[in-house]
N, C-alpha and C positions, 0 to 999 in steps of 0.2 A: 382200752383196758389192754395192759400185761396183767400175766400170770405169775404169782409169784407164790412163797413156798405155802400161805393163808388164803389165796386161792388170787382171785380179780382184784387189779389195784390201777386206778387210775392214774396214770402215766404221760405227762408231754415230754415227747422225745424229739430227735432231730438226726438225719444220718448226715455224715458228711467224710473226707478227706477223699484221697483220689480213686478209692475202691468203694467208695461209699459205705463203708463199713466200720466206721468209728460212730459212737452214738453219745448226744447228750441226753439225760434220760431225768427228770424230777418227778419223785413220788412226793404224798405227805399222809404220814399218821399223827404223830404228835407236832415233829417236827420237818420241815420240809428237808428233803434229802436229794442233792445233786449227785449224781452217779456220771464218769466219766469215761465208756468206755474206748480203746486207741485202734480198737480194732486190730489188726493183721500188721500190726508192727515191725513184727519177726523177731521182737526186744522177749528176754523169758522174766518175769517180773515176779519179783522175791517176794515172799508173806510177810508182812509186818512192816513194809515201805511204806514212806510216805512221799510226796513230792510238791514242788510251790510250781502254780501254773498260772498264768498272766490271759486274762480272760480281755480281748480288746474287740471293741465296738464302737461306733460313731465317737472316734475321737478320745474315749475313754476307756481307763485299763484299771479293774478291777485284779489284786492278784488273792492267794487262796492256796493254803497247802490242804492235799487232800492225799487222804488215806487208802493203800490197796487194801480191797474186799477179798479176799483171798480166795472166798468160795466162788466169786461170779467173776475174778480176775478184771474188776475194775476199780478205776481210783471214786470215791464220794466223800464228800461233802455237808454237813448238816448247817443250814440254813436258818437266819429268822426271816421272820413274812416281809420286814423292812430294809433288807439283804440289800446294800447298793448292788452286786453281783447279780438279784434276781430283776431290779431295775435295768440293769444294763441287757438281758437276755430278752426286756422285753421289746428290745428297740427294733429298728428297721434294719434290711440290709444282711450284712454277713456279721459273724462273732469270730474270730478267729481265739483261739485256746494253743497255748504256747509253755514249752519247757524247756530249758537247757538240755536235759539229758532224753527227752522224749518228743522234740520237735516242733512241728506248729500241726494244726489243723483246721479248718473252716467249716462253718456250719452256718448255712442262711434261717434268718430270724423271722421268714415268712408265719404270720399267724401265733406265732409264739408269746405276743401279749395275750390273746384269749384263750391258748391254752394254760401256761403259766394261772391264768385267773381262776380256773376250772378246777385245778390241782390245789392251788392256799383252797379255795373254797371246801375242801376236804379235810382241811387241817385240823387236828385237834379231836374230831368226828369219830367215829367207831373206827377200831383196827380193820383190817385189809376186809375185804366181804367175803362171807363164808365162816366169818367168827360168830357171830352171831345168829342165836335160834329162832 
């Protein structure tokens, strides 16, 4: 569980990068949202930007355009439950996330399938915990 503005949110997350400060996080309210925190890249991110990122695992590549979420300073993309990226992230081994502008960071996928399944089971249910009376 991670804390969000509305309370606790079931989150599947993994740390990666050379310092372990980069994160991939998956949450779901009405739709699944994948967040990518570059960590301490040293780059100043401008509000309103987007970037094309290639997710590579197990010989497959899925490319997505992610938008910068200025409030949290990480990139986000909405995903359908059947999105090929979610299938890729359920794999074994590692996933590398790369961009010409921001470089490449690898993340371990151990336990990802079960974690993603738990988060997706929350899709379409009530909003963040704490909203219901």
